C-alpha positions as CSV (number, residue, x, y, z in Angstrom):
1,M,47.1,-27.3,-46.0
2,T,49.2,-26.4,-42.5
3,Q,49.4,-24.3,-39.7
4,T,50.6,-23.3,-36.4
5,T,49.6,-21.2,-33.8
6,S,50.5,-20.1,-30.3
7,A,48.8,-19.1,-27.6
8,S,52.2,-17.3,-26.4
9,P,54.0,-15.2,-28.9
10,T,56.2,-13.9,-26.7
11,T,58.2,-17.3,-25.8
12,T,61.6,-16.9,-26.6
13,R,62.3,-20.8,-27.7
14,P,59.9,-22.1,-30.1
15,A,57.8,-25.4,-28.8
16,F,58.5,-26.8,-32.3
17,S,61.9,-27.4,-35.3
18,K,60.2,-25.8,-37.8
19,P,62.3,-28.3,-40.3
20,R,61.1,-31.4,-38.3
21,L,57.9,-29.8,-39.0
22,E,58.8,-30.0,-42.4
23,R,59.4,-32.7,-42.3
24,M,56.2,-34.0,-41.0
25,H,53.9,-32.2,-43.9
26,Q,56.7,-34.7,-46.5
27,V,56.0,-37.7,-44.7
28,L,52.5,-37.5,-44.7
29,S,51.9,-36.2,-48.0
30,G,53.4,-38.9,-49.3
31,Y,50.5,-41.3,-48.2
32,I,48.0,-38.8,-49.7
33,D,50.6,-38.6,-53.0
34,R,50.6,-43.0,-53.0
35,K,47.2,-42.9,-53.1
36,E,47.4,-44.9,-49.9
37,M,44.6,-42.6,-48.4
38,P,42.9,-39.6,-49.4
39,G,43.0,-37.1,-47.4
40,L,44.1,-36.8,-43.0
41,V,44.5,-34.5,-40.6
42,A,47.0,-34.2,-37.7
43,L,47.8,-32.2,-35.0
44,V,50.8,-31.9,-32.2
45,S,50.4,-29.6,-29.7
46,H,53.7,-28.2,-26.7
47,Q,53.1,-26.5,-24.3
48,D,50.8,-23.8,-25.6
49,D,51.9,-23.9,-29.3
50,V,49.6,-26.3,-32.1
51,H,50.6,-27.4,-35.6
52,V,48.2,-28.7,-37.6
53,E,48.7,-30.7,-41.0
54,T,44.7,-31.0,-43.5
55,L,46.3,-33.0,-46.2
56,G,44.1,-34.7,-49.4
57,T,40.5,-35.1,-50.1
58,L,37.8,-36.5,-48.2
59,S,37.2,-39.1,-51.2
60,F,39.4,-41.1,-53.5
61,D,36.9,-39.0,-56.1
62,H,38.3,-35.4,-54.3
63,S,35.0,-34.5,-53.3
64,G,36.6,-31.8,-51.2
65,P,39.8,-30.4,-49.3
66,M,40.9,-32.0,-45.7
67,R,39.6,-29.1,-42.9
68,T,40.0,-29.4,-39.0
69,D,36.2,-29.5,-39.0
70,T,35.8,-32.3,-41.2
71,I,33.7,-35.2,-39.5
72,F,35.5,-38.8,-38.9
73,R,34.3,-42.0,-37.7
74,I,36.8,-42.2,-34.6
75,A,35.7,-45.4,-33.5
76,S,38.0,-46.8,-30.1
77,L,38.5,-43.4,-29.6
78,A,34.9,-43.2,-28.1
79,K,36.3,-45.1,-25.5
80,P,38.3,-42.6,-23.5
81,V,35.2,-40.7,-24.0
82,T,32.4,-43.6,-22.8
83,A,35.4,-43.5,-19.4
84,V,34.8,-39.0,-18.6
85,A,31.3,-40.0,-18.5
86,A,31.1,-42.9,-16.2
87,M,34.3,-41.4,-14.2
88,V,31.6,-37.7,-13.9
89,L,29.1,-40.6,-11.9
90,I,31.4,-42.0,-10.1
91,E,32.7,-38.6,-8.6
92,E,28.7,-37.5,-8.2
93,C,28.6,-41.1,-6.1
94,R,25.7,-42.7,-8.4
95,L,28.2,-45.0,-9.8
96,R,30.8,-46.1,-7.1
97,L,33.6,-48.4,-8.3
98,D,33.8,-51.8,-6.2
99,E,30.0,-52.3,-6.1
100,S,28.2,-54.3,-8.4
101,I,26.3,-53.4,-11.4
102,E,23.7,-56.0,-11.4
103,P,21.0,-53.5,-9.8
104,W,21.3,-51.7,-13.1
105,L,22.3,-54.4,-15.6
106,P,20.1,-57.7,-14.1
107,E,20.4,-59.4,-17.4
108,L,24.1,-59.4,-16.4
109,A,23.6,-61.1,-12.9
110,D,24.1,-64.7,-12.3
111,R,26.7,-65.5,-15.1
112,Q,28.3,-68.4,-15.9
113,V,32.0,-69.1,-16.8
114,L,32.9,-71.1,-19.7
115,R,35.2,-74.2,-18.3
116,C,37.2,-73.3,-21.4
117,L,36.7,-71.3,-24.4
118,S,37.2,-74.0,-27.1
119,G,35.0,-76.2,-24.7
120,P,31.1,-76.3,-25.4
121,L,28.9,-73.1,-24.7
122,D,27.2,-74.9,-21.8
123,D,30.2,-76.7,-19.8
124,T,30.3,-73.7,-17.6
125,V,30.7,-73.1,-13.6
126,P,29.3,-70.1,-11.6
127,A,31.2,-67.3,-11.6
128,R,32.8,-66.3,-8.0
129,R,31.5,-62.8,-7.8
130,P,29.5,-60.0,-10.1
131,I,31.2,-57.8,-12.1
132,T,32.1,-54.3,-11.0
133,V,32.2,-50.8,-12.5
134,R,35.6,-51.3,-11.8
135,D,35.8,-54.4,-13.8
136,L,34.1,-52.5,-16.8
137,L,36.7,-49.8,-16.7
138,T,40.1,-51.6,-16.3
139,F,38.2,-54.6,-19.3
140,R,38.1,-57.2,-16.8
141,M,34.2,-58.3,-16.9
142,G,35.2,-61.5,-18.0
143,F,33.5,-60.8,-21.7
144,G,35.1,-59.4,-24.4
145,S,36.9,-59.9,-28.4
146,V,38.0,-62.7,-29.6
147,M,41.7,-62.3,-31.1
148,A,41.0,-65.4,-33.6
149,P,39.8,-66.2,-37.1
150,P,36.2,-66.7,-37.7
151,D,34.8,-69.8,-35.7
152,T,37.7,-70.9,-33.8
153,Y,36.1,-71.4,-31.2
154,P,31.8,-71.8,-30.4
155,I,31.3,-68.7,-28.8
156,Q,32.1,-66.4,-31.8
157,K,29.2,-67.7,-33.6
158,L,27.0,-66.4,-31.3
159,I,28.4,-63.6,-30.9
160,R,28.1,-62.5,-35.1
161,E,24.6,-63.6,-34.9
162,Y,23.9,-61.5,-31.9
163,R,25.7,-58.7,-33.0
164,I,27.2,-58.0,-30.1
165,G,29.9,-56.4,-31.5
166,G,33.8,-56.7,-31.4
167,D,34.7,-58.7,-34.1
168,G,35.0,-56.2,-36.9
169,P,34.8,-52.7,-37.5
170,P,31.3,-51.3,-36.3
171,R,28.4,-51.3,-37.8
172,P,26.2,-48.8,-35.9
173,S,23.2,-49.2,-38.0
174,Q,23.6,-53.3,-37.9
175,A,23.6,-53.0,-34.3
176,P,20.3,-54.0,-31.9
177,G,18.7,-52.0,-30.1
178,T,20.4,-51.1,-25.6
179,D,18.1,-53.7,-24.0
180,E,18.0,-56.2,-26.4
181,W,21.8,-55.6,-26.9
182,I,22.0,-56.3,-23.3
183,R,19.6,-59.0,-23.0
184,R,21.8,-61.1,-25.9
185,L,24.9,-60.8,-24.1
186,G,23.3,-62.0,-20.5
187,S,22.4,-64.8,-22.5
188,L,26.0,-65.8,-23.1
189,P,28.9,-67.3,-20.5
190,L,31.5,-65.1,-19.8
191,M,34.9,-65.7,-21.1
192,A,36.7,-65.7,-18.2
193,Q,35.6,-65.1,-14.1
194,P,35.3,-61.5,-12.9
195,G,38.2,-59.7,-12.4
196,E,41.0,-62.5,-14.0
197,R,42.0,-60.7,-17.7
198,W,41.6,-58.4,-19.8
199,L,39.3,-58.5,-22.9
200,Y,39.0,-55.5,-25.4
201,H,36.2,-53.8,-26.2
202,T,33.0,-55.3,-25.1
203,S,33.2,-53.6,-21.3
204,S,33.1,-50.5,-23.1
205,D,30.0,-50.8,-24.6
206,V,28.5,-52.4,-21.5
207,L,29.7,-49.3,-19.7
208,G,27.6,-47.0,-22.1
209,V,25.0,-48.7,-21.2
210,L,25.2,-48.1,-17.3
211,I,25.9,-45.3,-17.8
212,G,22.6,-44.5,-19.8
213,R,20.8,-46.7,-17.0
214,A,22.3,-45.2,-14.3
215,S,21.6,-41.4,-15.5
216,G,18.3,-42.0,-16.2
217,Q,19.5,-40.6,-20.2
218,S,20.6,-42.2,-22.8
219,L,24.1,-42.3,-23.0
220,G,24.4,-39.4,-25.9
221,A,22.2,-37.5,-24.3
222,F,24.2,-37.3,-21.4
223,M,27.8,-37.3,-22.9
224,R,25.7,-33.8,-24.4
225,E,25.1,-32.8,-21.3
226,R,27.9,-33.3,-19.3
227,I,31.0,-32.7,-21.8
228,F,30.5,-32.3,-25.2
229,D,28.2,-28.6,-24.5
230,P,30.6,-28.0,-21.9
231,L,33.4,-28.3,-24.0
232,G,32.0,-26.7,-26.9
233,M,32.2,-30.0,-29.0
234,K,29.5,-28.6,-31.4
235,D,29.7,-32.0,-34.0
236,T,30.5,-34.9,-31.6
237,G,28.0,-37.4,-31.2
238,F,26.5,-40.9,-32.6
239,Y,25.3,-39.6,-35.6
240,V,26.0,-37.0,-38.6
241,P,22.6,-35.0,-38.6
242,P,21.4,-33.9,-42.3
243,D,23.0,-30.7,-42.4
244,K,26.7,-32.0,-41.1
245,I,26.8,-35.1,-43.6
246,D,28.9,-33.1,-46.5
247,R,31.5,-33.3,-44.2
248,L,31.9,-36.3,-43.4
249,P,34.7,-38.0,-45.7
250,G,34.7,-41.4,-47.5
251,C,36.0,-44.4,-45.0
252,Y,37.9,-47.1,-47.2
253,G,39.5,-50.6,-46.1
254,F,42.2,-52.2,-48.2
255,N,41.3,-55.5,-49.9
256,H,44.3,-57.7,-50.4
257,Q,42.5,-60.2,-52.2
258,T,42.1,-57.6,-55.2
259,N,44.7,-55.2,-53.5
260,T,42.0,-52.5,-54.0
261,D,40.6,-50.0,-51.9
262,D,36.8,-51.0,-50.9
263,V,34.5,-48.5,-50.0
264,Y,33.5,-48.9,-45.8
265,D,31.7,-46.7,-45.4
266,D,29.8,-44.0,-48.2
267,P,28.7,-40.9,-46.9
268,A,25.9,-41.1,-49.4
269,K,24.3,-44.0,-47.8
270,S,26.1,-43.9,-44.3
271,A,24.9,-46.1,-41.1
272,W,26.1,-42.7,-39.0
273,A,23.7,-40.8,-41.2
274,S,20.7,-41.5,-38.3
275,P,20.7,-42.2,-34.7
276,P,21.9,-46.0,-34.1
277,P,19.8,-48.7,-32.2
278,L,22.8,-48.5,-29.6
279,E,24.7,-45.9,-28.8
280,S,28.1,-47.5,-28.4
281,G,30.0,-46.6,-26.0
282,G,33.0,-48.5,-27.4
283,G,32.8,-47.1,-30.9
284,G,29.9,-45.6,-32.0
285,L,31.5,-42.2,-31.9
286,V,32.0,-39.4,-35.0
287,S,34.3,-36.2,-34.1
288,T,36.3,-33.6,-35.5
289,M,39.9,-32.7,-34.9
290,D,38.7,-29.2,-33.5
291,D,36.5,-30.9,-31.1
292,F,38.7,-33.9,-29.7
293,F,41.2,-31.5,-29.5
294,T,39.6,-29.9,-26.8
295,F,38.6,-33.0,-25.4
296,Y,42.1,-34.0,-25.1
297,R,43.0,-30.4,-23.4
298,M,40.4,-31.1,-20.7
299,L,42.4,-34.0,-19.4
300,L,45.8,-32.6,-20.0
301,N,44.6,-30.2,-17.8
302,K,43.6,-32.5,-15.3
303,G,39.5,-32.5,-16.3
304,R,39.4,-28.0,-16.3
305,H,38.7,-26.5,-19.4
306,R,38.5,-22.5,-18.8
307,D,35.9,-22.4,-16.1
308,E,34.5,-26.1,-16.4
309,Q,35.6,-28.4,-14.1
310,I,34.5,-31.3,-16.0
311,L,36.4,-33.8,-13.7
312,S,38.6,-33.6,-10.3
313,R,42.5,-33.7,-10.9
314,T,42.5,-36.9,-8.6
315,A,39.4,-38.6,-11.1
316,V,41.7,-37.9,-14.0
317,E,45.0,-39.1,-12.3
318,V,43.3,-42.6,-11.1
319,M,41.6,-43.2,-14.9
320,T,45.1,-42.2,-17.0
321,S,47.4,-44.8,-14.2
322,D,48.3,-48.2,-14.6
323,Q,45.3,-50.2,-13.2
324,V,46.2,-54.1,-14.6
325,T,48.2,-56.2,-13.3
326,P,50.5,-58.7,-15.9
327,E,48.7,-61.3,-14.7
328,Q,45.9,-60.0,-15.9
329,R,47.3,-58.6,-19.2
330,V,48.2,-61.8,-20.5
331,G,47.0,-63.1,-23.6
332,A,46.8,-59.7,-24.8
333,E,50.2,-58.9,-26.0
334,M,49.3,-58.2,-29.7
335,F,47.6,-54.8,-27.7
336,F,50.2,-54.0,-25.4
337,G,53.3,-55.2,-25.8
338,D,55.3,-55.1,-23.4
339,F,56.0,-51.6,-22.9
340,R,52.0,-50.7,-21.9
341,S,49.7,-51.6,-20.1
342,W,45.7,-49.9,-19.6
343,G,44.5,-47.5,-17.1
344,F,39.8,-46.5,-17.3
345,V,39.3,-47.5,-20.8
346,M,42.4,-46.2,-22.5
347,S,45.8,-47.2,-22.7
348,V,48.6,-46.1,-20.7
349,D,52.2,-46.4,-21.3
350,I,54.1,-47.9,-18.7
351,R,58.2,-47.6,-20.3
352,R,60.0,-46.5,-22.9
353,D,59.9,-48.4,-26.2
354,D,61.2,-46.2,-28.8
355,L,60.9,-42.6,-30.4
356,S,57.4,-42.3,-29.2
357,H,56.5,-44.3,-26.1
358,N,57.0,-42.5,-23.1
359,P,56.0,-43.5,-19.5
360,G,52.9,-41.9,-18.5
361,R,50.8,-41.2,-22.1
362,F,48.0,-42.4,-22.4
363,G,45.0,-42.6,-25.0
364,W,44.0,-45.1,-27.6
365,D,43.9,-46.2,-31.3
366,G,40.3,-46.1,-33.5
367,G,40.1,-48.9,-36.3
368,T,38.7,-46.8,-38.9
369,G,42.4,-45.2,-38.8
370,T,42.3,-42.7,-35.6
371,T,44.6,-42.0,-32.6
372,A,45.5,-40.1,-30.2
373,Y,47.5,-39.4,-27.1
374,V,48.3,-37.3,-24.3
375,D,52.2,-36.7,-22.6
376,P,51.2,-35.3,-19.7
377,T,55.2,-35.4,-19.0
378,E,56.0,-33.2,-22.2
379,D,53.2,-31.3,-22.2
380,M,52.2,-32.6,-26.0
381,I,49.1,-33.8,-27.4
382,G,48.8,-35.9,-30.6
383,I,46.2,-36.4,-33.0
384,L,45.7,-38.2,-36.2
385,F,43.1,-38.3,-38.1
386,T,42.4,-40.8,-41.3
387,Q,40.4,-42.8,-43.4
388,R,42.0,-45.8,-43.8
389,M,41.2,-48.5,-41.6
390,M,43.0,-50.4,-39.4
391,D,43.8,-54.4,-41.2
392,S,44.9,-55.5,-37.2
393,P,45.7,-54.7,-33.8
394,E,49.0,-53.7,-35.0
395,P,49.7,-49.6,-35.5
396,P,49.9,-49.0,-39.4
397,K,52.8,-47.4,-40.8
398,V,51.0,-43.8,-40.9
399,F,50.7,-43.7,-37.1
400,G,54.2,-44.9,-36.5
401,D,55.3,-42.2,-38.8
402,F,52.8,-39.8,-36.8
403,W,54.3,-40.3,-33.8
404,T,57.8,-40.7,-34.1
405,L,57.4,-37.0,-36.0
406,A,55.7,-35.5,-33.6
407,Y,58.1,-36.5,-31.1
408,G,61.1,-35.7,-33.1
409,A,59.6,-31.9,-33.6
410,L,59.9,-31.3,-29.9
411,T,62.3,-28.9,-29.1
């Protein structure tokens, strides 16, 4: 199924090239025909025109067709949502960018920092300063995913045993509760001094705990009240209720040893079928194409949705601009290459690298096979939801094809 809609039917020049949209349909359909994934939903909007592709089925056993209200595990696309939640509190002066997080998260006070990642866990020095809210937003708290094979470094063993996360795909039902999670994290040394290096993922989960404590609500309740309900995002949250579980597709990972598709999460016994012990601001949300397009359109509109002002224009511009230095990105080249950097809990393109990366474009990718970006210069939003797990931080081929086709379709 494909559809193109326009909010301005009197426009004389079409927003999209029809032959290029047909090519998008052919290329994306090829992934379904080759059984690389059972289905997908793709959207590209330009100005007031929106083109959507709903292809394939919910699972390899043909349990039903893909639709725009299919509920996907969006993984790290939760990160920009968590950033917006934090900015709401910052704009209300309930949090402040450069203040310590210790009053809210005393478990992370008086940090110790490893002298060397490969060294013993008790070979540490004191942190030179506390972790700030800005450090969490920019992933510079000093702790994050270790991008190395398991047990390459001593700290990886405890990350796995403590179920801190960031060392593999989301496992929401296996995490400890929020207070226990932050206690366990606080028992580990940092990997770098606060503010020194960009390290992936963990900062966004800490940010979620901080939002909950500063707001006096759970992270999910705060997001519901301040983001989801005002935007009409009725199918977005940290779990799928029983009356919606039939809209949750299967999710698959490719097993390179057996050359087969393994089920990562089965809707019949899904890890997202009940409220999780920890509401992960870094990767725990589910959402639909309809909902996430609304969220990204709010960001493209500088924080406004109809009569609702979720964030100020200034807040959106700050969070979607480059906030880390080249020196802080050293060691994270697999995430950034040399064409993008990091804003507040999302990436920002800083130079044109190919047919799709455009300076000022912002967004992120999700390890469960999702990608979504906003390009303010082109007045464009692109979102692709699949059920194919990413094999590495390098975007899969279907992501690259989608973005090439999306930009190529613009007129």
